[in-house]
VEXNUTOR-298555 format. One record per residue (C-alpha): x, y, z; residue number from 1. Coordinates in nm, 2 decimals, padded with zeros to 4 digits. Layout:
% VEXNUTOR-298555
> xx yy zz nr
> X Y Z NUM
...
This chain:
% VEXNUTOR-298555
> xx yy zz nr
> 09.57 -18.26 -03.91 1
> 09.50 -18.63 -03.90 2
> 09.66 -18.93 -04.07 3
> 09.55 -19.27 -04.18 4
> 09.70 -19.53 -04.41 5
> 09.53 -19.61 -04.74 6
> 09.63 -19.78 -05.06 7
> 09.49 -19.73 -05.41 8
> 09.60 -19.81 -05.77 9
> 09.96 -19.93 -05.79 10
> 10.14 -19.65 -05.61 11
> 10.28 -19.72 -05.26 12
> 10.03 -19.69 -04.99 13
> 09.92 -19.33 -04.94 14
> 09.90 -19.14 -04.61 15
> 09.58 -18.95 -04.56 16
> 09.63 -18.59 -04.45 17
> 09.36 -18.35 -04.35 18
> 09.39 -17.97 -04.31 19
> 09.15 -17.72 -04.16 20
> 09.08 -17.41 -04.37 21
> 08.89 -17.09 -04.28 22
> 08.54 -17.04 -04.42 23
> 08.40 -16.69 -04.49 24
> 08.14 -16.73 -04.22 25
> 08.40 -16.78 -03.95 26
> 08.37 -17.16 -03.95 27
> 08.62 -17.42 -04.08 28
> 08.62 -17.66 -04.37 29
> 08.85 -17.96 -04.41 30
> 09.06 -18.04 -04.71 31
> 09.18 -18.40 -04.73 32
> 09.47 -18.52 -04.94 33
> 09.65 -18.85 -05.01 34
> 10.03 -18.83 -04.98 35
> 10.25 -19.07 -05.18 36
> 10.62 -19.06 -05.08 37
> 10.91 -19.20 -05.28 38
> 11.14 -19.47 -05.14 39
> 11.49 -19.35 -05.08 40
> 11.61 -19.00 -05.10 41
> 11.34 -18.75 -05.20 42
> 11.40 -18.50 -05.48 43
> 11.25 -18.21 -05.29 44
> 10.97 -18.19 -05.55 45
> 10.60 -18.25 -05.46 46
> 10.33 -18.26 -05.72 47
> 09.99 -18.14 -05.58 48
> 09.73 -18.30 -05.81 49
> 09.37 -18.21 -05.87 50
> 09.15 -18.40 -06.13 51
> 08.92 -18.29 -06.40 52
> 08.55 -18.25 -06.38 53
> 08.37 -18.56 -06.28 54
> 08.68 -18.75 -06.18 55
> 08.81 -18.83 -05.83 56
> 09.17 -18.80 -05.70 57
> 09.21 -19.17 -05.80 58
> 09.26 -19.04 -06.16 59
> 09.62 -18.99 -06.06 60
> 09.66 -19.35 -05.94 61
> 09.48 -19.55 -06.20 62
> 09.69 -19.86 -06.17 63
> 09.81 -20.10 -06.44 64
> 09.63 -20.21 -06.76 65
> 09.76 -20.44 -07.04 66
> 10.10 -20.45 -06.87 67
> 10.14 -20.07 -06.88 68
> 10.17 -19.86 -06.56 69
> 09.91 -19.59 -06.58 70
> 09.95 -19.45 -06.23 71
> 10.10 -19.10 -06.23 72
> 10.16 -19.13 -05.86 73
> 10.35 -19.46 -05.91 74
> 10.56 -19.33 -06.20 75
> 10.65 -19.00 -06.03 76
> 10.73 -19.15 -05.68 77
> 10.94 -19.40 -05.87 78
> 11.15 -19.11 -05.99 79
> 11.20 -18.97 -05.65 80
> 10.92 -18.72 -05.62 81
> 10.64 -18.68 -05.37 82
> 10.28 -18.68 -05.50 83
> 09.97 -18.54 -05.33 84
> 09.62 -18.60 -05.47 85
> 09.30 -18.43 -05.37 86
> 08.94 -18.44 -05.47 87
> 08.80 -18.11 -05.59 88
> 08.66 -17.91 -05.30 89
> 08.29 -18.01 -05.25 90
> 08.34 -18.36 -05.39 91
> 08.45 -18.70 -05.26 92
> 08.67 -18.68 -04.96 93
> 08.64 -18.30 -04.97 94
> 08.26 -18.28 -04.94 95
> 08.17 -17.97 -04.74 96
> 07.83 -18.06 -04.60 97
> 07.48 -17.92 -04.65 98
> 07.54 -17.62 -04.43 99
> 07.81 -17.47 -04.66 100
> 07.70 -17.18 -04.88 101
> 07.71 -17.22 -05.26 102
> 08.07 -17.30 -05.34 103
> 08.22 -17.04 -05.57 104
> 08.54 -17.15 -05.76 105
> 08.74 -16.87 -05.60 106
> 08.64 -16.98 -05.25 107
> 08.73 -17.34 -05.34 108
> 09.07 -17.23 -05.46 109
> 09.13 -17.03 -05.14 110
> 09.07 -17.35 -04.95 111
> 09.32 -17.53 -05.17 112
> 09.58 -17.25 -05.12 113
> 09.54 -17.26 -04.74 114
> 09.58 -17.64 -04.74 115
> 09.89 -17.61 -04.97 116
> 10.05 -17.37 -04.73 117
> 10.00 -17.62 -04.44 118
> 10.11 -17.91 -04.66 119
> 10.44 -17.73 -04.74 120
> 10.51 -17.68 -04.37 121
> 10.42 -18.05 -04.30 122
> 10.65 -18.19 -04.57 123
> 10.95 -17.95 -04.51 124
> 11.24 -18.04 -04.73 125
> 11.03 -18.30 -04.91 126
> 10.84 -18.01 -05.07 127
> 11.09 -17.74 -05.14 128
> 10.93 -17.71 -05.48 129
> 10.55 -17.74 -05.49 130
> 10.41 -17.81 -05.83 131
> 10.04 -17.74 -05.88 132
> 09.93 -18.02 -06.11 133
> 09.59 -18.02 -06.27 134
> 09.40 -18.21 -06.54 135
> 09.13 -18.05 -06.74 136
> 08.90 -17.85 -06.50 137
> 09.15 -17.92 -06.22 138
> 09.41 -17.74 -06.43 139
> 09.19 -17.44 -06.49 140
> 09.11 -17.42 -06.12 141
> 09.47 -17.43 -06.02 142
> 09.55 -17.15 -06.26 143
> 09.29 -16.95 -06.07 144
> 09.45 -17.06 -05.74 145
> 09.79 -16.96 -05.85 146
> 09.68 -16.63 -06.00 147
> 09.51 -16.54 -05.68 148
> 09.73 -16.69 -05.41 149
> 10.07 -16.78 -05.55 150
> 10.04 -17.12 -05.38 151
> 10.29 -17.31 -05.60 152
> 10.65 -17.28 -05.73 153
> 10.57 -17.44 -06.07 154
> 10.27 -17.58 -06.25 155
> 10.20 -17.88 -06.46 156
> 09.87 -17.83 -06.66 157
> 09.72 -18.11 -06.86 158
> 09.44 -18.07 -07.11 159
> 09.35 -17.72 -06.99 160
> 09.40 -17.36 -07.09 161
> 09.26 -17.02 -07.02 162
> 09.08 -17.03 -07.36 163
> 08.77 -17.20 -07.26 164
> 08.57 -17.48 -07.45 165
> 08.32 -17.28 -07.65 166
> 08.16 -17.59 -07.81 167
> 08.05 -17.71 -07.47 168
> 07.84 -17.40 -07.41 169
> 07.48 -17.33 -07.52 170
> 07.37 -16.99 -07.65 171
> 07.27 -16.87 -07.31 172
> 07.61 -16.96 -07.16 173
> 07.80 -16.80 -07.44 174
> 07.68 -16.45 -07.34 175
> 07.93 -16.47 -07.05 176
> 08.24 -16.52 -07.26 177
> 08.50 -16.26 -07.17 178
> 08.26 -16.13 -06.90 179
> 08.41 -16.27 -06.58 180
> 08.23 -16.05 -06.33 181
> 07.89 -16.13 -06.49 182
> 07.98 -16.50 -06.50 183
> 08.07 -16.49 -06.13 184
> 07.74 -16.33 -06.04 185
> 07.54 -16.58 -06.25 186
> 07.71 -16.90 -06.14 187
> 07.44 -17.01 -05.89 188
> 07.17 -16.97 -06.15 189
> 07.37 -17.13 -06.43 190
> 07.44 -17.43 -06.22 191
> 07.07 -17.47 -06.12 192
> 06.96 -17.42 -06.48 193
> 07.19 -17.69 -06.63 194
> 07.27 -17.93 -06.35 195
> 07.00 -17.88 -06.08 196
> 07.27 -17.95 -05.81 197
> 07.61 -17.82 -05.73 198
> 07.78 -18.16 -05.74 199
> 07.62 -18.40 -05.99 200
> 07.75 -18.75 -05.99 201
> 07.95 -18.89 -06.29 202
> 07.88 -19.26 -06.25 203
> 07.90 -19.37 -06.61 204
> 08.25 -19.24 -06.70 205
> 08.39 -19.21 -07.05 206
> 08.28 -19.44 -07.34 207
> 08.56 -19.66 -07.46 208
> 08.45 -19.58 -07.82 209
> 08.51 -19.21 -07.77 210
> 08.82 -19.10 -07.95 211
> 08.85 -18.79 -07.73 212
> 08.75 -18.91 -07.38 213
> 08.80 -19.29 -07.39 214
> 09.11 -19.47 -07.29 215
> 09.35 -19.65 -07.53 216
> 09.22 -20.00 -07.45 217
> 08.90 -20.14 -07.28 218
> 09.11 -20.23 -06.97 219
> 09.24 -19.87 -06.94 220
> 08.89 -19.74 -06.99 221
> 08.77 -19.96 -06.70 222
> 09.03 -19.79 -06.48 223
> 08.90 -19.45 -06.59 224
> 08.55 -19.54 -06.50 225
> 08.66 -19.66 -06.16 226
> 08.82 -19.32 -06.09 227
> 08.50 -19.12 -06.16 228
> 08.33 -18.92 -05.89 229
> 08.12 -18.60 -05.86 230
> 08.14 -18.29 -06.07 231
> 08.20 -17.95 -05.93 232
> 07.96 -17.78 -06.16 233
> 08.05 -17.41 -06.09 234
> 08.42 -17.51 -06.14 235
> 08.33 -17.65 -06.48 236
> 08.23 -17.30 -06.60 237
> 08.57 -17.17 -06.51 238
> 08.72 -17.42 -06.76 239
> 08.46 -17.38 -07.02 240
> 08.39 -17.00 -07.04 241
> 08.67 -16.81 -07.21 242
> 08.78 -16.51 -07.01 243
> 08.68 -16.64 -06.67 244
> 09.04 -16.67 -06.55 245
> 09.21 -16.44 -06.80 246
> 09.33 -16.19 -06.53 247
> 09.47 -16.47 -06.31 248
> 09.64 -16.64 -06.60 249
> 09.82 -16.32 -06.68 250
> 09.96 -16.30 -06.33 251
> 10.12 -16.64 -06.32 252
> 10.49 -16.58 -06.31 253
> 10.64 -16.92 -06.24 254
> 10.76 -17.21 -06.47 255
> 10.48 -17.41 -06.63 256
> 10.46 -17.73 -06.82 257
> 10.15 -17.77 -07.05 258
> 10.06 -18.11 -07.19 259
> 09.79 -18.20 -07.43 260
> 09.69 -18.51 -07.63 261
> 09.66 -18.48 -08.01 262
> 09.29 -18.56 -07.97 263
> 09.23 -18.31 -07.68 264
> 08.96 -18.06 -07.61 265
> 08.96 -17.68 -07.60 266
> 09.17 -17.43 -07.80 267
> 09.46 -17.55 -08.01 268
> 09.78 -17.61 -07.80 269
> 09.98 -17.36 -08.01 270
> 09.74 -17.09 -07.89 271
> 09.76 -17.16 -07.52 272
> 10.08 -16.98 -07.42 273
> 09.96 -16.64 -07.54 274
> 09.74 -16.61 -07.23 275
> 10.04 -16.64 -07.00 276
> 10.28 -16.36 -07.07 277
> 10.45 -16.36 -06.73 278
> 10.56 -16.73 -06.72 279
> 10.93 -16.76 -06.63 280
> 10.96 -17.08 -06.82 281
> 10.70 -17.23 -07.06 282
> 10.71 -17.59 -07.20 283
> 10.45 -17.73 -07.43 284
> 10.42 -18.10 -07.51 285
> 10.16 -18.26 -07.74 286
> 10.14 -18.64 -07.70 287
> 10.07 -18.84 -08.02 288
> 09.79 -19.09 -08.03 289
> 09.64 -18.96 -07.71 290
> 09.30 -18.84 -07.60 291
> 09.19 -18.60 -07.33 292
> 09.22 -18.86 -07.05 293
> 09.60 -18.88 -07.10 294
> 09.68 -19.12 -06.82 295
> 09.48 -19.40 -06.99 296
> 09.73 -19.41 -07.27 297
> 10.08 -19.57 -07.31 298
> 10.21 -19.21 -07.37 299
> 10.20 -19.16 -06.99 300
> 10.54 -19.32 -06.97 301
> 10.72 -19.08 -07.21 302
> 10.53 -18.79 -07.06 303
> 10.63 -18.86 -06.70 304
> 11.00 -18.91 -06.80 305
> 10.99 -18.57 -06.98 306
> 10.82 -18.41 -06.69 307
> 11.08 -18.56 -06.45 308
> 11.36 -18.41 -06.66 309
> 11.18 -18.07 -06.67 310
> 11.10 -18.05 -06.30 311
> 11.46 -18.14 -06.20 312
> 11.59 -17.85 -06.40 313
> 11.33 -17.62 -06.24 314
> 11.41 -17.75 -05.89 315
> 11.79 -17.71 -05.95 316
> 11.74 -17.35 -06.05 317
> 11.51 -17.28 -05.76 318
> 11.72 -17.45 -05.49 319
> 12.05 -17.31 -05.61 320
> 11.94 -16.96 -05.69 321
């Protein structure tokens, strides 16, 4: 593990952590994370955050726009919690190199689970409750991670479900709905067919005129654009094709907080929880006047206060039980 100081957004300067994880071919890959620690006494909760498709880890530390704090990392460390952000495996600071085989989503999440285990040991009492926190595709991938590896003690899922995004699929892709094994086998061909590369760049970012993907103001949208990165194309199919993570979703047996905007994507929020029968606690929040990129809206303030209240209750039960 190596460490270096780095500052982004408005959260306190982050420490860079790197963990070696085992590859299938006997080699190693490296998963890098940015660690933000609170000042004062830590709560014992650590949010492990992965962004949506086409975004970088900086999505969780956007900064300030129009006098409003939009940094999830700043808001949560300000409430006493540790925050860790990471680029999706294969992208950004977690690029794997040309010699890595085609990156399957399940392989990527095995890497994340291995890194989370090492992170928990590194943080000790500062991470007695590890919260897998994902936006959009990142949320779907972390569901996969939890269903396979039980890497987290709780989950915060934003703008994601196990229900897919059928309107994002063409007729060829729709044939894989509710056929997870067939989808898994077809992923390399699907990625080549649609994207031509495993990790296409997302330089443009959302349009500020988009009611779904744009930010609340032009300044907030500029911050979103600055947080864009590369897109893990195979991971995108996990979030878009219904049934791809159904088995894993049914296995998740920890507390989970689901958040959506009222102008979000995917299935209706009131349909989400039916795919998670084993959750020990389920909270669903829909933010008013909020699009899919939730952190670029003023509602991030009320959301993070609600999340703080929820996670403290979860942590109290976990640490006293």
